[in-house]
C-alpha positions as MATLAB code, in Angstrom:
seq = 'MVNIKEIDGSSNPRAFFGSEFRRLREAAGLTQAELGKLLYITGSYVGLFETGARWPKRRQDVEHMDVVLASDGHLTRVWEMATRTPYFPDYFQHQAKNEQMATKIEDFSATLVFGLLQTPDYARAVFRAGSPFLTEEEIDRRTATRMGRAKVLRTKDGTCGAQLWVIIHESVLRTPVGGPEVMRGQLLHLTQLIGTHRVVIQVLPFSAGAHALASGSVTLMELRDQPTVAYVEGPCAGQVLSDPAIVRRLRQSFDLVRAAALPPQESAALIDTLAREYRFTAFARAPRFPVPWRASSHSGPEGGNCVEVARDGGTVAVRDSKDPAGPVLTFGAAQWTAFVAFASARRP';
ca = [
     -52.752   -8.682   -3.913;
     -49.115   -9.059   -4.814;
     -48.499   -9.999   -8.368;
     -47.562  -13.638   -8.544;
     -44.267  -14.376  -10.348;
     -42.622  -17.620  -11.059;
     -40.114  -18.589   -8.357;
     -37.158  -20.797   -8.968;
     -37.246  -22.849   -5.741;
     -33.871  -24.436   -6.606;
     -31.992  -21.066   -6.568;
     -31.591  -21.005   -2.832;
     -33.291  -22.407    0.301;
     -35.251  -19.290    1.093;
     -36.709  -19.201   -2.447;
     -37.619  -22.905   -1.909;
     -39.465  -21.987    1.266;
     -41.447  -19.342   -0.645;
     -42.381  -21.750   -3.454;
     -43.455  -24.424   -0.894;
     -45.494  -21.838    0.997;
     -47.241  -20.892   -2.268;
     -47.807  -24.516   -3.256;
     -49.461  -25.361    0.053;
     -51.671  -22.200   -0.108;
     -52.875  -23.136   -3.564;
     -53.408  -26.750   -2.520;
     -55.610  -25.449    0.314;
     -57.673  -23.358   -2.177;
     -56.869  -20.085   -0.488;
     -56.103  -16.734   -1.935;
     -53.259  -14.621   -0.489;
     -55.849  -12.404    1.225;
     -57.668  -15.397    2.709;
     -54.515  -16.979    4.080;
     -53.381  -13.605    5.385;
     -56.503  -13.349    7.560;
     -55.850  -16.756    9.051;
     -52.178  -15.835    9.774;
     -53.037  -12.325   11.108;
     -51.038  -10.616    8.357;
     -52.011   -8.865    5.083;
     -52.379  -10.684    1.776;
     -49.607   -8.545    0.480;
     -47.310   -9.957    3.198;
     -48.228  -13.455    2.155;
     -47.124  -12.509   -1.371;
     -43.844  -11.189   -0.092;
     -43.188  -14.499    1.717;
     -43.941  -16.448   -1.435;
     -41.592  -14.381   -3.616;
     -38.820  -14.507   -1.005;
     -38.858  -10.752   -0.491;
     -39.714  -11.337    3.162;
     -38.608  -14.091    5.526;
     -40.353  -15.285    8.760;
     -37.945  -14.590   11.625;
     -39.577  -16.691   14.361;
     -40.036  -20.437   14.442;
     -43.425  -20.062   16.131;
     -44.722  -18.102   13.180;
     -43.745  -20.881   10.755;
     -45.303  -23.486   13.038;
     -48.575  -21.519   12.912;
     -48.364  -21.576    9.105;
     -48.041  -25.360    9.270;
     -51.148  -25.610   11.496;
     -53.219  -23.336    9.255;
     -52.146  -25.135    6.063;
     -52.294  -28.601    7.683;
     -48.838  -29.372    6.316;
     -47.633  -31.605    9.148;
     -44.553  -29.536   10.001;
     -43.277  -29.403    6.387;
     -42.795  -25.649    6.326;
     -41.016  -25.727    9.653;
     -38.545  -28.330    8.350;
     -37.880  -26.320    5.228;
     -37.470  -23.110    7.318;
     -34.963  -24.892    9.597;
     -32.965  -26.100    6.597;
     -32.851  -22.614    5.091;
     -31.856  -21.066    8.465;
     -28.898  -23.460    8.761;
     -27.785  -22.891    5.194;
     -25.071  -20.348    4.662;
     -26.439  -16.953    3.747;
     -25.405  -15.329    0.496;
     -27.314  -12.391   -1.133;
     -28.759  -13.442   -4.446;
     -26.251  -11.331   -6.392;
     -23.323  -12.998   -4.573;
     -24.305  -16.610   -5.275;
     -22.223  -16.793   -8.558;
     -19.262  -15.122   -6.913;
     -19.327  -17.510   -3.946;
     -19.095  -20.490   -6.383;
     -16.195  -18.787   -8.205;
     -14.285  -18.392   -4.970;
     -14.443  -22.136   -4.396;
     -13.097  -22.899   -7.880;
     -10.420  -20.195   -7.918;
      -6.734  -21.098   -7.975;
      -5.683  -17.464   -7.562;
      -7.670  -14.504   -6.176;
      -6.471  -10.901   -6.382;
      -8.462   -8.139   -4.630;
      -8.264   -4.398   -4.209;
     -10.219   -3.195   -1.187;
     -11.103    0.481   -1.114;
     -13.547    0.657    1.834;
     -13.420   -2.506    3.877;
     -11.032   -5.397    4.633;
     -11.608   -8.075    1.971;
     -14.260  -10.529    3.130;
     -11.981  -13.621    3.092;
      -9.606  -11.810    5.500;
     -12.163  -10.507    7.978;
     -12.250  -11.537   11.626;
     -15.671  -12.531   13.128;
     -15.814   -9.325   15.249;
     -14.968   -7.159   12.220;
     -17.585   -8.903   10.040;
     -20.308   -8.478   12.762;
     -19.505   -4.792   13.054;
     -19.883   -4.472    9.243;
     -23.230   -6.311    9.123;
     -24.514   -4.351   12.131;
     -23.605   -1.009   10.613;
     -25.086   -1.892    7.207;
     -28.280   -3.506    8.532;
     -29.054   -2.101   11.958;
     -32.475   -3.872   12.188;
     -31.063   -7.445   11.815;
     -31.435   -9.745   14.806;
     -28.310  -11.033   16.568;
     -29.124  -14.457   15.304;
     -29.151  -13.330   11.705;
     -25.905  -11.379   12.196;
     -24.306  -14.470   13.656;
     -25.497  -16.501   10.669;
     -24.128  -14.090    8.117;
     -20.861  -13.854   10.041;
     -20.539  -17.668   10.062;
     -21.082  -17.721    6.307;
     -18.406  -15.119    5.741;
     -15.957  -17.002    7.954;
     -16.717  -20.183    5.970;
     -15.640  -18.530    2.773;
     -12.052  -18.488    4.060;
     -11.762  -22.234    3.544;
     -10.621  -21.417   -0.013;
      -7.284  -20.504    1.577;
      -6.613  -24.164    2.534;
      -7.283  -27.588    1.105;
      -8.898  -30.527    2.961;
      -5.457  -31.815    3.995;
      -4.575  -28.456    5.504;
      -2.159  -27.373    2.745;
      -2.278  -24.038    0.968;
      -5.375  -23.503   -1.191;
      -5.999  -20.620   -3.531;
      -3.223  -18.054   -3.822;
      -4.440  -14.673   -2.516;
      -2.916  -11.266   -3.301;
      -4.728   -8.385   -1.622;
      -4.176   -4.616   -1.902;
      -5.777   -2.589    0.838;
      -6.063    1.212    0.855;
      -4.544    2.773    3.942;
      -7.860    4.420    4.740;
      -9.386    0.954    5.314;
      -6.745    0.224    7.978;
      -7.311    3.580    9.700;
     -11.126    3.321    9.764;
     -12.052    1.978   13.297;
     -14.738   -0.474   12.273;
     -16.162   -1.850   15.459;
     -13.868    0.302   17.649;
     -10.123    0.161   18.374;
     -10.130   -3.267   19.978;
     -11.911   -4.870   17.003;
      -9.576   -3.117   14.553;
      -6.501   -4.170   16.541;
      -7.698   -7.784   16.360;
      -8.375   -7.392   12.623;
      -4.879   -6.029   11.882;
      -3.211   -8.702   14.025;
      -5.139  -11.281   12.014;
      -3.747   -9.792    8.808;
      -0.247   -9.974   10.270;
      -0.789  -13.658   11.167;
      -2.069  -14.442    7.652;
       1.078  -12.814    6.145;
       3.206  -15.085    8.351;
       1.460  -18.206    6.936;
       2.762  -17.332    3.426;
      -0.762  -18.064    2.126;
      -1.542  -14.360    1.561;
       0.363  -11.450    0.110;
      -0.897   -8.117    1.334;
       0.107   -4.696    0.022;
      -1.055   -1.319    1.364;
      -1.871    1.545   -0.942;
      -0.747    4.583    1.088;
      -2.507    7.941    1.196;
       0.615    9.370   -0.460;
      -0.227    7.478   -3.648;
      -2.966   10.031   -4.326;
      -5.284    9.340   -7.275;
      -5.045    5.811   -8.618;
      -6.429    3.524  -11.330;
      -9.199    2.004   -9.147;
     -10.369    5.150   -7.359;
     -13.928    4.396   -8.393;
     -14.191    1.230   -6.304;
     -13.015   -2.250   -5.348;
     -12.445   -5.196   -7.699;
     -11.663   -8.877   -7.386;
      -9.916  -10.895  -10.116;
     -10.115  -14.727  -10.073;
      -8.216  -17.320  -12.086;
     -10.484  -20.349  -12.267;
      -9.690  -23.961  -12.961;
      -9.908  -24.693  -16.675;
     -11.842  -21.446  -17.252;
     -10.905  -17.867  -18.249;
     -10.185  -15.234  -15.587;
     -13.286  -13.404  -14.354;
     -13.734  -10.191  -12.392;
     -16.154   -9.229   -9.635;
     -17.275   -5.707   -8.797;
     -19.729   -4.680   -6.121;
     -21.736   -1.609   -5.119;
     -23.767   -0.827   -2.018;
     -26.688   -3.139   -2.990;
     -25.549   -5.343   -5.832;
     -22.533   -7.060   -7.330;
     -21.685   -8.381  -10.739;
     -19.413  -11.108  -12.126;
     -17.767   -9.906  -15.344;
     -16.412  -12.351  -17.880;
     -16.057  -10.221  -21.050;
     -12.318  -10.670  -21.917;
     -11.933   -6.964  -22.871;
     -13.447   -5.736  -19.571;
     -11.362   -8.231  -17.573;
      -8.151   -7.101  -19.322;
      -8.956   -3.476  -18.597;
      -9.556   -4.281  -14.896;
      -6.324   -6.302  -14.806;
      -4.425   -3.352  -16.106;
      -5.924   -1.070  -13.501;
      -5.161   -3.566  -10.719;
      -1.584   -3.882  -11.869;
      -1.202   -0.089  -11.850;
      -2.496    0.050   -8.246;
      -0.121   -2.815   -7.268;
       2.811   -0.825   -8.713;
       1.761    2.193   -6.591;
       1.337    0.249   -3.347;
       3.959   -0.317   -0.693;
       6.062   -3.493   -1.076;
       4.731   -6.454    0.992;
       7.469   -6.085    3.662;
       6.777   -2.340    4.197;
       3.034   -3.011    4.136;
       3.421   -5.619    6.877;
       5.388   -3.104    8.995;
       2.692   -0.450    8.556;
      -0.028   -2.909    9.529;
       1.933   -3.834   12.688;
       2.412   -0.181   13.585;
      -1.272    0.576   13.170;
      -2.156   -2.416   15.302;
       0.017   -0.890   18.098;
      -1.690    2.457   17.648;
      -5.109    0.806   18.028;
      -3.836   -0.843   21.181;
      -3.132    2.525   22.785;
      -6.487    3.892   21.665;
      -8.178    0.917   23.294;
      -6.147    1.519   26.452;
      -7.406    5.080   26.615;
     -10.941    3.767   26.881;
     -10.089    1.105   29.544;
     -10.272    1.787   33.293;
      -6.758    0.367   33.728;
      -3.744    0.569   31.460;
      -1.311   -2.328   31.058;
       1.503    0.120   30.396;
       2.574    2.886   32.794;
       1.948    6.580   31.981;
       4.372    9.219   33.182;
       4.261   12.991   33.182;
       6.258   14.680   30.431;
       9.170   16.810   31.650;
       8.238   19.314   28.988;
       4.829   20.285   30.406;
       4.306   24.039   30.590;
       4.744   25.812   33.932;
       1.447   27.583   33.784;
      -0.695   24.468   34.183;
       1.538   21.949   35.871;
       1.955   18.522   34.347;
      -0.554   18.425   31.492;
       0.952   15.830   29.131;
       1.512   12.129   29.901;
       3.520    9.739   27.829;
       3.485    5.936   27.622;
       5.839    3.695   25.575;
       5.168    0.224   24.296;
       7.969   -1.214   22.137;
       8.490    1.133   19.227;
       5.211    3.086   19.725;
       4.764    6.103   21.958;
       1.350    7.401   23.130;
       0.617   10.909   24.416;
      -2.512   12.047   26.251;
      -3.775   14.946   28.303;
      -3.360   14.103   31.979;
      -6.392   16.251   32.781;
      -8.521   14.084   30.502;
      -7.057   10.489   30.776;
     -10.155    9.031   29.129;
      -9.850   11.338   26.181;
      -8.121   10.813   22.804;
      -4.609    9.397   22.518;
      -2.024   10.568   20.009;
       0.359    7.921   18.880;
       3.825    8.087   17.316;
       6.129    5.537   15.758;
       9.697    5.488   17.154;
      11.134    7.625   14.365;
       8.227   10.025   14.462;
       8.521   10.518   18.255;
      12.299   11.083   18.027;
      11.775   13.717   15.370;
       8.962   15.384   17.335;
      11.037   15.551   20.595;
      13.987   16.989   18.643;
      11.757   19.632   17.080;
      10.123   20.481   20.400;
      13.461   20.711   22.170;
      14.862   23.004   19.489;
      11.998   25.437   20.014;
      12.384   25.677   23.769;
      13.585   29.081   24.964;
];
């Protein structure tokens, strides 16, 4: 039998479902083990439902609970409410409220694009990678919740909401979360946000080397009529920090990283360049290419034409003509000019 602990049913809808499930079981005079037999599960699993550690995935299972407990559909109605309610992990509940009250949000992202800036496809890829056993319905629900958080960037009348200043490590932009097409869409979304003047984005380049926030990501929030708070998150938990000394220390570290990052205009140019690179990578995986490829005049004589080149605006892509579905190497305009000059100088 699972040890019974007090559940605060008001903390979130899922906890409320668990507390109601327990209340109905006790009203029926059943132990966890006895109810488990009627539901074809173990008593331990009943306890997990009651504490909120487990959640019934299927409506028909909840309807069966209502039948066994003679609760006239009450559990099903609570389950439906909880299913429709935006999903936040317990540790993120406080942070989600802070986001809604913030007048200014500053974030350094070391591993992923900041949640408020993610596209639906990028968010789905993140959830799928982190929780491979989630159903598509649950992934959609979590994605919808994450997209809903972005409303802090605008007010009800459509005007600019909270000010947002984000620093993203270059490695985040070069990690193909969800594949090249998803990443291209994500980077184009960042470019569009920059154009709205609601968001300032800086990129911390690889060339910056070690930096003041090398140990992880941090979010700083200026709240209405309250002191500034910080939020830090690890793989399985996050924490809101309000101690003034700690917040000042994180503020100093954030400012040091901001000073080492590329200026906003250069950052926007880099994001645009990387979006073009992802476009070519996506083309390499597609059966047809929307840009023409041509054989390079510098292919070696021993194997015939072995290098193909395609140009799209200021970006040049190079691939092996013998393996057109293989990897694509991309160059910016300046990089390509320098490469051709170097290759030409070395020709006999």
